[in-house]
Structures are given as structure tokens and as C-alpha cells.
N, C-alpha and C positions, 0 to 999 in steps of 0.2 A: 503494499500499499504506499504511494507516494504521498507525503501530506507535507503543507507549509504548514510553517510553525507560526503562530499568531504572534501579530508582530508588536503588540500592546501587552500588558501583564494580564495574568487571569488567575482565578482563584486558585488555592490549592486545598484538597480535603485530606487532611490526614488520617488515614483510618491504621488501626493495630491488625498486623497480620494480612493485611489486604494488598494484593497486586493488580493492577491493571495491563493485562495484555493486549499487544495488538490484535485487533479482529474478535476480541472477547467481549460479550456482552455482561456487563456486572449490575445486577439488582441491589440496589440500596434505599435502606428506611433514613431518612433524614429528618432528625427530631431535634435536635441542639438548635436554640434558636438563633445563634452565629451561622447555622449551616442552611438554616430555615430562608434565612435572607439572604445567603450565598445563592441558592436554588431561585428565589424570586428575581435576582438579579440577573440571572444566567438566561432565565427566560424572556428577558427582554433585551437580550443580545444575541451574539452566536452560538451559546450555548456550550461554551468550551470550558473543561476544567483540567487540573492535573490532580489525578490521586497520588498523594503521598503514603509511601508506605512506614508507619512509625516503626523503628528498628528496637530489636529486643532489649536494647541498652536504655532505653526509656524516654528522659527529657533532657535538653539542653540547657545551657546556662539559663538563659530566659524561662526556662519552665514551660516551655512549649515542647509538644511532642519532637524528639530527635527522628529525624526523616532519612531516610535511604536515599542518597545523591542521584540515583537514576530513578525515573518515576514514569508513570503512564499519560501519556495525554489522553483525553477523551472528550467526548461529546454526547449530551443529553438526547437520546432517541425517544423517550417517551417519558411523560410524568404525570401524576395524578396527585393531588391537592386535596388533603384529607380535611375534614370539618373542624378540626382542632388547628389546623395550619403546618402538621405533618406533611412531608413528600414521601411517595413512592415514584423511584427515578430508575431507567435503565440508561446505563453508560456503554457505550461503544466505544471501546479501545482503539485508538489510531495510531499512536507509536508511541515508543519509549524516547523519553527525553533527558536532558538534564536541565537542572533550572538553578537561580539565584534569587533567593526572596527579596523583595523591596518592600519598603513602607505603604501602609494599607491605612486607608482613611474609612474602612469598612469594618465589620465586626470580626471577619475572617481574615486568614493569610492569604497574601498574593506573591507572584511570582512571575520572571521573565523566562521562558523557555529557549534554551539551547540545544543544539542537535546533538543525538546521542549517536557516534559515529560506528557502525556495525562492520567487523571484519568478514568478508565472506569466507567459508570454507573453502579449502584448495580442492580443485578438481578431480584430484585424484582421491580425495576423501569423501566426496559428495555421495557416491553411488554405496559407498560401505555404510557410512553415518545414517543414510536415509534409509536402507533396509533394515539396521536396528532400531532406528527409531521408530519404524511402521511397526515391525514385528512389537516392539517392547509396549508401543501404546494400545495395538489391537489386542494384546494379551489382558489390557484392562478395562476393555468398552465391551458392553453386552451387544451394541450394536455395530455394523460394520465401520471403520474408520471414515468419517466424514470429510476427506479430503481427497484429491484428485491425486494419480500417480507423479504429476510433475510438481507436487508439494516440496517446497525447498524444506532443507534440512534445519532451519532457524525456525520455521512455523512447526513444522513437526517436534522438535525440542520444546518449545513453549507448550503446545498442546499435552504432551508427555509430564511437564513438569506440572500441569495443574490438575494431572489425575492421579498423583502420588501422596498428596497429604504428606510432602515431607517437613521437617523442622525447618522454622522461620528461617534460621541462620543458612540452611542448606539453598532455599528458595531464594534470600536475598544476594547470595554470592551467585547462582545463576541468572537470574534475572538481570544482575548488572555487569555481567560479562561481554565484552563487546566482541570476542572473539565467537563467531558460530561454532567453530571446532569445540573449542574448551567447553563453552556452554553444553554443546551436544553431551560432550564425554562426561561432564560434572553429573547432569539430568540421567545418563544411562548408567552411570555408577550409583546414583540414588537409587533407580529404579532396581535394580541388582540387590540392593539391601533391602528392598521391601517394605516400605514406611507406610503407615495406617493413615486414614482422610480423617478430613475436618472442613470446618467452616468459617468462613470470615465474616467479622461483624460489621456495622455500617454506624459508626459514631465515634467521637472522641471520649 
């Protein structure tokens, strides 16, 4: 997916244990007042935001959630405003980004996005990595793998990582790895260790 990054600042929504992958649709329940303000503002504009992963080590020097430096840029696909002001939203992952936090005059934090430069796998590795990733992912899905044979190893590695329920530290390392080859091998190694499942929350 070829995505143009926002030229202006965008909101960042910090979530513990949540990762927004490219092409993923992430359902979120927004209940905290500052993030209800965020969604209201987004619905008046392009609807793009960054989902920031709150790291396992907790909070920064300002008491705010300490965030992984690689995050997911997303766009609100659908929303429902509940009677009490909460929102149910669906966010489509567009791309990984790096970000720099900027001053915000709103209740929520804001950032400027910078490119996440991905390093493609060597041609000699692609066939082997693709085969291993497809086999490992198919073994964990009850339905046929919903991707064409031409799907690149980066996309396959992301899909496999989402099925593993791996410890957050493992997902952080793989999610932020710019080398597709290294990322794929990290995910395959995690798959071989057989991790359990889990579900992300949607609040700070």
C-alpha cells in the first residue's frame, strides 16, 4: 500500500499492548473524555490518526505512556457514537510510521509522522521465507489463508505475528524491525516456540 504521510500533525492514541498493522482493521471502544474529543475532531477532518503502542516499561518522565517509536498510521473506516458520548470505531491500518511528538492545544497528544523505511528481503530469500510463512500461518488458521500466492513476505510476516499472541516484547521487536528478512525470521522463531493468544484493550 503506497501511502502519503500527513503533512500536518495528527492525534496519537496510546494503547497498551495494541499494534496497528498495515491492512489490518482494528475495532476500538473509545470511552475516555480526551479520546472522545479526539474522535470528534477526526470526524470533522481526514480521519487519520496514529495508534501508538504503550511499551511494557510503562510511562515516560512526564507521566505519559512511554511509546514504541514505530507506530501504525490509520484511518477511521466506520464509527458509531453511543448515547453517552462513547464511540465504537473501526480503524484501517495504512502504514508503519515513525513520529515526533509536538505541542498540543487539545486534550490528547499530537505527533508529526516520518517515514518508516522498510528494507526488502533479498531475492534469493523471498521464495523460502514466503513458503515458510505461508505454512506457519495456514497451520494457525481454520480457514484458507486469505492472501494470494503473490503476497510479499512482509505482509505474511505481519499476518503470522497477529495470529501468535506472542509476548508484547516479542511483538514490539518484530513490529519495529525495518528489515523484512529479520522480521520474518523473528516471527517464524516465535511461531516455533508456540505462544498463546490474547486480545488488546482500547483505552489508556
